[in-house]
C-alpha positions as CSV (number, residue, x, y, z in Angstrom):
1,M,-83.9,174.7,-67.7
2,T,-81.4,177.5,-67.9
3,S,-77.7,177.4,-67.0
4,R,-78.6,179.9,-64.3
5,G,-80.6,178.9,-61.3
6,E,-84.3,179.7,-61.0
7,L,-86.0,180.9,-57.9
8,W,-89.1,178.8,-57.0
9,L,-91.5,180.6,-54.7
10,I,-94.0,178.5,-52.7
11,R,-96.5,180.3,-50.6
12,H,-97.6,178.5,-47.5
13,G,-100.9,176.6,-47.3
14,E,-104.0,178.2,-45.9
15,T,-104.3,179.2,-42.2
16,E,-107.4,180.4,-40.4
17,W,-106.2,184.0,-40.8
18,S,-105.3,183.7,-44.5
19,R,-108.8,182.4,-45.1
20,S,-110.4,185.3,-43.2
21,G,-108.1,188.0,-44.7
22,Q,-106.4,188.9,-41.4
23,H,-102.9,190.2,-41.7
24,T,-100.5,187.6,-40.3
25,S,-96.8,188.2,-39.7
26,R,-95.6,187.5,-36.2
27,T,-98.6,185.3,-35.1
28,D,-97.4,181.7,-35.6
29,L,-100.5,179.9,-36.9
30,P,-100.7,176.3,-38.0
31,L,-102.1,175.2,-41.4
32,T,-105.8,174.4,-41.7
33,P,-106.6,170.9,-43.0
34,E,-107.2,172.6,-46.4
35,G,-103.7,174.2,-46.0
36,E,-102.2,170.8,-45.4
37,Q,-103.8,169.5,-48.6
38,K,-102.5,172.5,-50.6
39,A,-99.0,171.9,-49.2
40,R,-99.1,168.2,-50.3
41,A,-100.4,169.3,-53.7
42,A,-97.4,171.7,-54.0
43,G,-95.2,168.7,-53.2
44,R,-96.8,166.7,-56.1
45,L,-96.0,169.6,-58.5
46,L,-92.4,169.9,-57.2
47,H,-91.8,166.1,-57.1
48,G,-88.6,165.1,-58.7
49,H,-87.2,168.6,-59.1
50,K,-83.7,169.0,-57.8
51,F,-82.9,172.1,-55.7
52,A,-79.4,173.3,-54.7
53,L,-81.0,175.0,-51.7
54,V,-84.4,175.0,-50.0
55,L,-85.1,178.0,-47.8
56,S,-88.1,178.7,-45.5
57,S,-89.4,181.4,-43.2
58,P,-89.2,180.5,-39.6
59,M,-93.0,180.6,-39.2
60,Q,-94.6,177.1,-38.7
61,R,-97.0,177.7,-41.6
62,A,-94.1,178.0,-44.1
63,R,-92.0,175.3,-42.5
64,E,-94.9,172.8,-42.3
65,T,-95.7,173.6,-46.0
66,A,-92.1,172.7,-46.9
67,R,-92.3,169.5,-44.8
68,L,-95.6,168.3,-46.3
69,A,-94.3,169.1,-49.7
70,G,-91.4,166.7,-49.0
71,F,-88.5,169.1,-48.1
72,E,-86.4,169.9,-45.1
73,P,-85.6,173.6,-45.5
74,E,-83.0,175.8,-44.1
75,V,-84.8,178.4,-42.0
76,I,-83.8,182.1,-42.5
77,D,-85.2,185.1,-40.8
78,D,-85.1,187.2,-44.0
79,L,-88.1,185.2,-45.3
80,R,-90.5,186.3,-42.5
81,E,-93.7,188.0,-43.6
82,W,-93.9,191.8,-43.7
83,D,-94.2,193.0,-40.1
84,Y,-97.7,194.4,-39.9
85,G,-97.1,196.1,-36.5
86,A,-100.4,197.3,-34.9
87,Y,-102.4,195.9,-37.9
88,E,-101.5,192.3,-37.0
89,G,-104.6,190.2,-36.9
90,R,-106.8,192.8,-38.5
91,T,-108.4,192.7,-42.0
92,T,-108.0,195.5,-44.5
93,Q,-111.7,196.4,-44.0
94,E,-111.1,196.8,-40.3
95,I,-108.0,198.9,-40.8
96,R,-109.7,201.2,-43.2
97,K,-112.3,202.2,-40.6
98,D,-109.4,204.1,-38.9
99,A,-107.2,204.7,-42.0
100,P,-109.5,205.1,-45.1
101,G,-108.0,203.8,-48.3
102,W,-105.1,202.1,-46.6
103,T,-103.1,199.4,-48.2
104,I,-99.8,197.8,-47.2
105,W,-98.3,199.1,-50.4
106,T,-99.1,202.8,-49.8
107,A,-98.5,203.3,-46.0
108,P,-96.4,201.4,-43.5
109,P,-98.4,199.9,-40.6
110,P,-97.9,201.7,-37.2
111,G,-95.0,199.9,-35.5
112,G,-94.4,197.6,-38.5
113,E,-92.0,197.5,-41.5
114,T,-91.8,199.8,-44.5
115,A,-91.8,198.5,-48.1
116,D,-88.1,199.4,-48.4
117,Q,-87.2,197.4,-45.3
118,V,-89.0,194.3,-46.7
119,G,-87.3,195.0,-50.0
120,S,-83.9,194.9,-48.4
121,R,-84.7,191.5,-46.9
122,A,-85.9,190.3,-50.3
123,D,-82.6,191.5,-51.9
124,R,-80.6,189.4,-49.4
125,V,-82.7,186.3,-50.2
126,I,-82.1,186.9,-53.9
127,A,-78.4,187.3,-53.4
128,R,-78.2,184.1,-51.5
129,A,-80.3,182.2,-54.1
130,V,-78.2,183.5,-57.0
131,S,-75.0,182.5,-55.3
132,A,-76.3,178.9,-55.1
133,G,-75.7,178.6,-58.9
134,S,-78.7,176.3,-59.4
135,D,-82.5,176.2,-58.7
136,V,-83.6,177.3,-55.2
137,A,-86.9,176.7,-53.5
138,V,-88.3,179.3,-51.2
139,F,-91.2,178.7,-48.8
140,G,-92.7,181.8,-47.5
141,H,-95.6,184.3,-47.3
142,G,-97.8,186.2,-49.6
143,H,-96.6,189.8,-49.2
144,M,-93.0,188.9,-48.8
145,L,-92.9,186.7,-51.9
146,R,-94.7,189.4,-53.9
147,V,-92.0,191.9,-52.8
148,L,-89.3,189.3,-53.7
149,A,-90.7,189.0,-57.2
150,A,-90.7,192.7,-57.7
151,R,-87.1,193.0,-56.6
152,W,-86.2,190.0,-58.8
153,L,-87.5,192.1,-61.7
154,E,-85.5,195.1,-60.4
155,L,-88.8,197.0,-59.5
156,E,-89.5,199.0,-56.4
157,P,-90.8,196.8,-53.5
158,T,-94.2,198.4,-53.8
159,A,-94.6,196.9,-57.3
160,G,-95.4,193.7,-55.5
161,R,-98.9,195.0,-55.4
162,L,-99.2,193.9,-59.0
163,F,-98.9,190.2,-58.2
164,V,-101.4,188.1,-56.5
165,L,-100.5,184.8,-54.8
166,A,-102.9,182.1,-53.7
167,T,-102.1,179.9,-50.7
168,G,-100.2,176.8,-51.6
169,S,-99.2,178.3,-55.0
170,I,-95.9,177.9,-56.9
171,S,-94.2,180.6,-58.9
172,V,-90.9,180.5,-60.8
173,L,-88.6,183.4,-61.4
174,G,-86.0,182.8,-64.0
175,Y,-84.3,184.3,-67.1
176,E,-84.9,185.0,-70.7
177,R,-81.3,185.2,-71.8
178,E,-79.8,187.7,-69.4
179,T,-83.1,189.4,-68.4
180,R,-84.8,188.3,-65.2
181,V,-88.4,187.3,-65.8
182,I,-91.4,185.6,-64.3
183,R,-91.6,182.2,-65.9
184,V,-94.6,180.8,-64.0
185,W,-96.9,182.7,-61.6
186,N,-99.4,181.5,-59.0
187,R,-99.7,177.9,-60.2
188,G,-101.4,175.3,-58.1
189,E,-103.3,172.1,-58.7
190,S,-106.5,174.2,-58.7
191,C,-105.0,176.6,-61.2
192,E,-104.0,174.1,-63.9
């Protein structure tokens, strides 16, 4: 434990689209039975930890993960997943048929958000968490949480490409003295 609060990132459990690799932002999908199991497993790993604040994306997959993990989160819009615009529901393979070499990190999706827009939302979440003065749990989505980690480390939002997050995983952003660091990354019962 540090005297400063840590930011605990919990990616939602599996959905049909996360399993198939389809980009999911605005589509409000439920967890699969496997996703529900991962959410409960996250709850076992979090059991007994005290949080000053528990935040969640408004999407049911994040809210349900929080509930199954044993928490009643405050819902905030800034934790929504990256808006994939016209690429919603499509896999990277499908998108690359029209846009060879495309990644979310190198080109904004038509009608969606830029990395900088997502980074601005992540900065607001970080400011809110830091102001809590103690540990904060955040239930959210893969790309958004990866951008949040990059911004925690004072990197450009696109540096989120360097971090992978499994569904139902837990990561902890903290400090080494005054320097912001990643203390734990992508932990889950299957990763132990």
